[in-house]
mmCIF file of the N, C-alpha and C atoms, coordinates in Angstrom:
data_MODEL
# 
_entry.id   MODEL 
# 
loop_
_atom_site.group_PDB 
_atom_site.id 
_atom_site.type_symbol 
_atom_site.label_atom_id 
_atom_site.label_alt_id 
_atom_site.label_comp_id 
_atom_site.label_asym_id 
_atom_site.label_entity_id 
_atom_site.label_seq_id 
_atom_site.pdbx_PDB_ins_code 
_atom_site.Cartn_x 
_atom_site.Cartn_y 
_atom_site.Cartn_z 
_atom_site.occupancy 
_atom_site.B_iso_or_equiv 
_atom_site.pdbx_formal_charge 
_atom_site.auth_seq_id 
_atom_site.auth_comp_id 
_atom_site.auth_asym_id 
_atom_site.auth_atom_id 
_atom_site.pdbx_PDB_model_num 
ATOM 1   N N  . UNK A 1 1  ? 105.910 98.549  134.848 1.00 0.00 ? 1  UNK A N  1 
ATOM 2   C CA . UNK A 1 1  ? 107.199 99.198  134.251 1.00 0.00 ? 1  UNK A CA 1 
ATOM 3   C C  . UNK A 1 1  ? 107.515 100.031 134.067 1.00 0.00 ? 1  UNK A C  1 
ATOM 4   N N  . UNK A 1 2  ? 109.045 100.281 134.509 1.00 0.00 ? 2  UNK A N  1 
ATOM 5   C CA . UNK A 1 2  ? 109.477 101.771 134.730 1.00 0.00 ? 2  UNK A CA 1 
ATOM 6   C C  . UNK A 1 2  ? 110.038 102.059 133.163 1.00 0.00 ? 2  UNK A C  1 
ATOM 7   N N  . UNK A 1 3  ? 109.921 103.569 132.913 1.00 0.00 ? 3  UNK A N  1 
ATOM 8   C CA . UNK A 1 3  ? 110.681 103.637 131.924 1.00 0.00 ? 3  UNK A CA 1 
ATOM 9   C C  . UNK A 1 3  ? 112.002 104.620 131.820 1.00 0.00 ? 3  UNK A C  1 
ATOM 10  N N  . UNK A 1 4  ? 112.937 104.442 131.547 1.00 0.00 ? 4  UNK A N  1 
ATOM 11  C CA . UNK A 1 4  ? 114.250 105.303 131.961 1.00 0.00 ? 4  UNK A CA 1 
ATOM 12  C C  . UNK A 1 4  ? 114.400 106.168 130.894 1.00 0.00 ? 4  UNK A C  1 
ATOM 13  N N  . UNK A 1 5  ? 114.652 107.382 131.390 1.00 0.00 ? 5  UNK A N  1 
ATOM 14  C CA . UNK A 1 5  ? 114.936 108.482 131.224 1.00 0.00 ? 5  UNK A CA 1 
ATOM 15  C C  . UNK A 1 5  ? 116.539 108.485 130.677 1.00 0.00 ? 5  UNK A C  1 
ATOM 16  N N  . UNK A 1 6  ? 116.253 109.354 129.380 1.00 0.00 ? 6  UNK A N  1 
ATOM 17  C CA . UNK A 1 6  ? 117.782 109.108 128.771 1.00 0.00 ? 6  UNK A CA 1 
ATOM 18  C C  . UNK A 1 6  ? 118.169 110.537 128.716 1.00 0.00 ? 6  UNK A C  1 
ATOM 19  N N  . UNK A 1 7  ? 119.132 111.102 128.872 1.00 0.00 ? 7  UNK A N  1 
ATOM 20  C CA . UNK A 1 7  ? 119.878 112.206 129.125 1.00 0.00 ? 7  UNK A CA 1 
ATOM 21  C C  . UNK A 1 7  ? 120.102 112.459 127.496 1.00 0.00 ? 7  UNK A C  1 
ATOM 22  N N  . UNK A 1 8  ? 119.845 113.812 127.358 1.00 0.00 ? 8  UNK A N  1 
ATOM 23  C CA . UNK A 1 8  ? 120.455 114.406 126.058 1.00 0.00 ? 8  UNK A CA 1 
ATOM 24  C C  . UNK A 1 8  ? 121.585 114.033 125.732 1.00 0.00 ? 8  UNK A C  1 
ATOM 25  N N  . UNK A 1 9  ? 122.708 113.827 126.563 1.00 0.00 ? 9  UNK A N  1 
ATOM 26  C CA . UNK A 1 9  ? 124.137 114.075 126.175 1.00 0.00 ? 9  UNK A CA 1 
ATOM 27  C C  . UNK A 1 9  ? 124.584 111.834 125.998 1.00 0.00 ? 9  UNK A C  1 
ATOM 28  N N  . UNK A 1 10 ? 123.055 111.486 126.244 1.00 0.00 ? 10 UNK A N  1 
ATOM 29  C CA . UNK A 1 10 ? 123.938 109.754 126.210 1.00 0.00 ? 10 UNK A CA 1 
ATOM 30  C C  . UNK A 1 10 ? 122.744 109.330 124.845 1.00 0.00 ? 10 UNK A C  1 
ATOM 31  N N  . UNK A 1 11 ? 122.466 110.126 124.129 1.00 0.00 ? 11 UNK A N  1 
ATOM 32  C CA . UNK A 1 11 ? 122.099 110.150 122.847 1.00 0.00 ? 11 UNK A CA 1 
ATOM 33  C C  . UNK A 1 11 ? 122.419 109.631 121.787 1.00 0.00 ? 11 UNK A C  1 
ATOM 34  N N  . UNK A 1 12 ? 122.441 108.499 120.830 1.00 0.00 ? 12 UNK A N  1 
ATOM 35  C CA . UNK A 1 12 ? 123.118 108.466 119.406 1.00 0.00 ? 12 UNK A CA 1 
ATOM 36  C C  . UNK A 1 12 ? 122.675 109.713 118.888 1.00 0.00 ? 12 UNK A C  1 
ATOM 37  N N  . UNK A 1 13 ? 124.006 109.532 117.415 1.00 0.00 ? 13 UNK A N  1 
ATOM 38  C CA . UNK A 1 13 ? 123.866 110.536 116.793 1.00 0.00 ? 13 UNK A CA 1 
ATOM 39  C C  . UNK A 1 13 ? 122.755 110.531 115.787 1.00 0.00 ? 13 UNK A C  1 
ATOM 40  N N  . UNK A 1 14 ? 121.810 109.753 115.377 1.00 0.00 ? 14 UNK A N  1 
ATOM 41  C CA . UNK A 1 14 ? 120.856 109.315 114.750 1.00 0.00 ? 14 UNK A CA 1 
ATOM 42  C C  . UNK A 1 14 ? 119.787 109.977 115.324 1.00 0.00 ? 14 UNK A C  1 
ATOM 43  N N  . UNK A 1 15 ? 119.896 109.748 116.310 1.00 0.00 ? 15 UNK A N  1 
ATOM 44  C CA . UNK A 1 15 ? 118.929 109.935 117.306 1.00 0.00 ? 15 UNK A CA 1 
ATOM 45  C C  . UNK A 1 15 ? 118.459 111.150 117.654 1.00 0.00 ? 15 UNK A C  1 
ATOM 46  N N  . UNK A 1 16 ? 119.317 112.010 117.530 1.00 0.00 ? 16 UNK A N  1 
ATOM 47  C CA . UNK A 1 16 ? 119.643 113.962 117.866 1.00 0.00 ? 16 UNK A CA 1 
ATOM 48  C C  . UNK A 1 16 ? 119.188 114.198 116.162 1.00 0.00 ? 16 UNK A C  1 
ATOM 49  N N  . UNK A 1 17 ? 119.759 113.482 115.212 1.00 0.00 ? 17 UNK A N  1 
ATOM 50  C CA . UNK A 1 17 ? 119.143 114.187 114.130 1.00 0.00 ? 17 UNK A CA 1 
ATOM 51  C C  . UNK A 1 17 ? 117.666 113.889 113.840 1.00 0.00 ? 17 UNK A C  1 
ATOM 52  N N  . UNK A 1 18 ? 117.228 112.840 113.846 1.00 0.00 ? 18 UNK A N  1 
ATOM 53  C CA . UNK A 1 18 ? 115.736 112.612 113.982 1.00 0.00 ? 18 UNK A CA 1 
ATOM 54  C C  . UNK A 1 18 ? 114.876 113.676 114.581 1.00 0.00 ? 18 UNK A C  1 
ATOM 55  N N  . UNK A 1 19 ? 115.375 113.937 115.999 1.00 0.00 ? 19 UNK A N  1 
ATOM 56  C CA . UNK A 1 19 ? 115.079 114.779 116.874 1.00 0.00 ? 19 UNK A CA 1 
ATOM 57  C C  . UNK A 1 19 ? 114.426 116.477 116.074 1.00 0.00 ? 19 UNK A C  1 
ATOM 58  N N  . UNK A 1 20 ? 116.024 116.179 115.363 1.00 0.00 ? 20 UNK A N  1 
ATOM 59  C CA . UNK A 1 20 ? 116.064 117.950 114.431 1.00 0.00 ? 20 UNK A CA 1 
ATOM 60  C C  . UNK A 1 20 ? 114.862 117.760 113.517 1.00 0.00 ? 20 UNK A C  1 
ATOM 61  N N  . UNK A 1 21 ? 114.982 116.994 112.888 1.00 0.00 ? 21 UNK A N  1 
ATOM 62  C CA . UNK A 1 21 ? 113.641 117.012 111.393 1.00 0.00 ? 21 UNK A CA 1 
ATOM 63  C C  . UNK A 1 21 ? 112.577 116.462 112.163 1.00 0.00 ? 21 UNK A C  1 
ATOM 64  N N  . UNK A 1 22 ? 112.098 116.306 113.381 1.00 0.00 ? 22 UNK A N  1 
ATOM 65  C CA . UNK A 1 22 ? 110.853 115.691 113.481 1.00 0.00 ? 22 UNK A CA 1 
ATOM 66  C C  . UNK A 1 22 ? 109.654 116.377 113.286 1.00 0.00 ? 22 UNK A C  1 
ATOM 67  N N  . UNK A 1 23 ? 109.439 118.004 113.009 1.00 0.00 ? 23 UNK A N  1 
ATOM 68  C CA . UNK A 1 23 ? 108.337 118.280 112.546 1.00 0.00 ? 23 UNK A CA 1 
ATOM 69  C C  . UNK A 1 23 ? 108.568 118.455 111.441 1.00 0.00 ? 23 UNK A C  1 
ATOM 70  N N  . UNK A 1 24 ? 109.279 118.084 110.730 1.00 0.00 ? 24 UNK A N  1 
ATOM 71  C CA . UNK A 1 24 ? 109.427 118.536 108.834 1.00 0.00 ? 24 UNK A CA 1 
ATOM 72  C C  . UNK A 1 24 ? 108.740 116.461 108.619 1.00 0.00 ? 24 UNK A C  1 
ATOM 73  N N  . UNK A 1 25 ? 109.165 115.754 109.395 1.00 0.00 ? 25 UNK A N  1 
ATOM 74  C CA . UNK A 1 25 ? 109.010 114.253 109.127 1.00 0.00 ? 25 UNK A CA 1 
ATOM 75  C C  . UNK A 1 25 ? 107.095 114.774 109.473 1.00 0.00 ? 25 UNK A C  1 
ATOM 76  N N  . UNK A 1 26 ? 106.528 114.969 110.470 1.00 0.00 ? 26 UNK A N  1 
ATOM 77  C CA . UNK A 1 26 ? 104.942 115.029 110.950 1.00 0.00 ? 26 UNK A CA 1 
ATOM 78  C C  . UNK A 1 26 ? 104.559 115.909 109.287 1.00 0.00 ? 26 UNK A C  1 
ATOM 79  N N  . UNK A 1 27 ? 105.208 116.786 109.103 1.00 0.00 ? 27 UNK A N  1 
ATOM 80  C CA . UNK A 1 27 ? 104.528 117.520 107.351 1.00 0.00 ? 27 UNK A CA 1 
ATOM 81  C C  . UNK A 1 27 ? 104.322 116.492 106.857 1.00 0.00 ? 27 UNK A C  1 
ATOM 82  N N  . UNK A 1 28 ? 105.490 115.920 106.382 1.00 0.00 ? 28 UNK A N  1 
ATOM 83  C CA . UNK A 1 28 ? 105.284 114.776 104.950 1.00 0.00 ? 28 UNK A CA 1 
ATOM 84  C C  . UNK A 1 28 ? 104.629 113.893 105.762 1.00 0.00 ? 28 UNK A C  1 
ATOM 85  N N  . UNK A 1 29 ? 104.547 113.531 106.734 1.00 0.00 ? 29 UNK A N  1 
ATOM 86  C CA . UNK A 1 29 ? 103.261 112.762 106.732 1.00 0.00 ? 29 UNK A CA 1 
ATOM 87  C C  . UNK A 1 29 ? 101.757 112.773 106.822 1.00 0.00 ? 29 UNK A C  1 
ATOM 88  N N  . UNK A 1 30 ? 101.463 114.114 106.670 1.00 0.00 ? 30 UNK A N  1 
ATOM 89  C CA . UNK A 1 30 ? 100.191 114.717 106.946 1.00 0.00 ? 30 UNK A CA 1 
ATOM 90  C C  . UNK A 1 30 ? 100.095 114.994 105.617 1.00 0.00 ? 30 UNK A C  1 
ATOM 91  N N  . UNK A 1 31 ? 101.116 115.251 104.273 1.00 0.00 ? 31 UNK A N  1 
ATOM 92  C CA . UNK A 1 31 ? 101.121 116.134 103.342 1.00 0.00 ? 31 UNK A CA 1 
ATOM 93  C C  . UNK A 1 31 ? 100.947 115.093 102.073 1.00 0.00 ? 31 UNK A C  1 
ATOM 94  N N  . UNK A 1 32 ? 101.543 113.748 102.301 1.00 0.00 ? 32 UNK A N  1 
ATOM 95  C CA . UNK A 1 32 ? 101.716 112.795 101.562 1.00 0.00 ? 32 UNK A CA 1 
ATOM 96  C C  . UNK A 1 32 ? 100.360 111.647 101.194 1.00 0.00 ? 32 UNK A C  1 
ATOM 97  N N  . UNK A 1 33 ? 99.297  111.693 102.380 1.00 0.00 ? 33 UNK A N  1 
ATOM 98  C CA . UNK A 1 33 ? 97.987  111.002 102.233 1.00 0.00 ? 33 UNK A CA 1 
ATOM 99  C C  . UNK A 1 33 ? 97.562  111.983 101.513 1.00 0.00 ? 33 UNK A C  1 
ATOM 100 N N  . UNK A 1 34 ? 97.296  113.276 101.453 1.00 0.00 ? 34 UNK A N  1 
ATOM 101 C CA . UNK A 1 34 ? 96.408  114.210 100.992 1.00 0.00 ? 34 UNK A CA 1 
ATOM 102 C C  . UNK A 1 34 ? 96.398  114.791 99.449  1.00 0.00 ? 34 UNK A C  1 
ATOM 103 N N  . UNK A 1 35 ? 97.873  114.058 99.289  1.00 0.00 ? 35 UNK A N  1 
ATOM 104 C CA . UNK A 1 35 ? 98.503  113.722 97.460  1.00 0.00 ? 35 UNK A CA 1 
ATOM 105 C C  . UNK A 1 35 ? 98.161  112.770 97.530  1.00 0.00 ? 35 UNK A C  1 
ATOM 106 N N  . UNK A 1 36 ? 97.735  111.559 98.038  1.00 0.00 ? 36 UNK A N  1 
ATOM 107 C CA . UNK A 1 36 ? 97.666  110.306 97.490  1.00 0.00 ? 36 UNK A CA 1 
ATOM 108 C C  . UNK A 1 36 ? 96.034  110.302 97.067  1.00 0.00 ? 36 UNK A C  1 
ATOM 109 N N  . UNK A 1 37 ? 95.232  111.375 97.843  1.00 0.00 ? 37 UNK A N  1 
ATOM 110 C CA . UNK A 1 37 ? 93.978  111.120 97.868  1.00 0.00 ? 37 UNK A CA 1 
ATOM 111 C C  . UNK A 1 37 ? 93.296  111.922 96.731  1.00 0.00 ? 37 UNK A C  1 
ATOM 112 N N  . UNK A 1 38 ? 93.813  113.222 96.496  1.00 0.00 ? 38 UNK A N  1 
ATOM 113 C CA . UNK A 1 38 ? 93.854  113.516 95.606  1.00 0.00 ? 38 UNK A CA 1 
ATOM 114 C C  . UNK A 1 38 ? 94.301  113.674 93.887  1.00 0.00 ? 38 UNK A C  1 
ATOM 115 N N  . UNK A 1 39 ? 95.384  112.056 93.886  1.00 0.00 ? 39 UNK A N  1 
ATOM 116 C CA . UNK A 1 39 ? 95.606  111.474 92.853  1.00 0.00 ? 39 UNK A CA 1 
ATOM 117 C C  . UNK A 1 39 ? 94.747  110.359 92.200  1.00 0.00 ? 39 UNK A C  1 
ATOM 118 N N  . UNK A 1 40 ? 94.194  109.661 93.759  1.00 0.00 ? 40 UNK A N  1 
ATOM 119 C CA . UNK A 1 40 ? 93.107  108.927 93.630  1.00 0.00 ? 40 UNK A CA 1 
ATOM 120 C C  . UNK A 1 40 ? 91.939  109.280 93.010  1.00 0.00 ? 40 UNK A C  1 
ATOM 121 N N  . UNK A 1 41 ? 91.302  110.620 93.514  1.00 0.00 ? 41 UNK A N  1 
ATOM 122 C CA . UNK A 1 41 ? 90.345  111.158 93.013  1.00 0.00 ? 41 UNK A CA 1 
ATOM 123 C C  . UNK A 1 41 ? 90.374  111.441 91.520  1.00 0.00 ? 41 UNK A C  1 
ATOM 124 N N  . UNK A 1 42 ? 91.496  112.230 91.473  1.00 0.00 ? 42 UNK A N  1 
ATOM 125 C CA . UNK A 1 42 ? 91.803  112.597 89.598  1.00 0.00 ? 42 UNK A CA 1 
ATOM 126 C C  . UNK A 1 42 ? 91.497  111.146 88.672  1.00 0.00 ? 42 UNK A C  1 
ATOM 127 N N  . UNK A 1 43 ? 92.369  109.650 89.436  1.00 0.00 ? 43 UNK A N  1 
ATOM 128 C CA . UNK A 1 43 ? 92.239  108.657 88.626  1.00 0.00 ? 43 UNK A CA 1 
ATOM 129 C C  . UNK A 1 43 ? 90.554  108.321 88.599  1.00 0.00 ? 43 UNK A C  1 
ATOM 130 N N  . UNK A 1 44 ? 89.833  108.283 89.634  1.00 0.00 ? 44 UNK A N  1 
ATOM 131 C CA . UNK A 1 44 ? 88.288  108.196 89.399  1.00 0.00 ? 44 UNK A CA 1 
ATOM 132 C C  . UNK A 1 44 ? 87.673  108.934 88.223  1.00 0.00 ? 44 UNK A C  1 
ATOM 133 N N  . UNK A 1 45 ? 87.666  110.007 88.299  1.00 0.00 ? 45 UNK A N  1 
ATOM 134 C CA . UNK A 1 45 ? 87.171  110.980 87.514  1.00 0.00 ? 45 UNK A CA 1 
ATOM 135 C C  . UNK A 1 45 ? 87.577  110.557 86.265  1.00 0.00 ? 45 UNK A C  1 
ATOM 136 N N  . UNK A 1 46 ? 88.780  110.526 86.087  1.00 0.00 ? 46 UNK A N  1 
ATOM 137 C CA . UNK A 1 46 ? 89.682  109.705 84.354  1.00 0.00 ? 46 UNK A CA 1 
ATOM 138 C C  . UNK A 1 46 ? 88.891  108.794 84.059  1.00 0.00 ? 46 UNK A C  1 
ATOM 139 N N  . UNK A 1 47 ? 88.889  107.935 85.233  1.00 0.00 ? 47 UNK A N  1 
ATOM 140 C CA . UNK A 1 47 ? 88.091  106.375 84.552  1.00 0.00 ? 47 UNK A CA 1 
ATOM 141 C C  . UNK A 1 47 ? 86.267  106.391 84.407  1.00 0.00 ? 47 UNK A C  1 
ATOM 142 N N  . UNK A 1 48 ? 85.767  107.339 85.293  1.00 0.00 ? 48 UNK A N  1 
ATOM 143 C CA . UNK A 1 48 ? 84.188  107.250 85.418  1.00 0.00 ? 48 UNK A CA 1 
ATOM 144 C C  . UNK A 1 48 ? 83.610  108.562 84.553  1.00 0.00 ? 48 UNK A C  1 
ATOM 145 N N  . UNK A 1 49 ? 84.488  109.602 84.108  1.00 0.00 ? 49 UNK A N  1 
ATOM 146 C CA . UNK A 1 49 ? 83.935  110.524 83.418  1.00 0.00 ? 49 UNK A CA 1 
ATOM 147 C C  . UNK A 1 49 ? 84.019  110.905 82.300  1.00 0.00 ? 49 UNK A C  1 
# 
């Protein structure tokens, strides 16, 4: 199956906006699991500590 190349001028406004904030979204996807892990450890310490 061939992939179709999309020219920059042919993209929707949403796609262009998402492309601008791509690095921010990657940072959020990295930071959120770390925060959740820390909160889970704190909860476990409070339960069993």
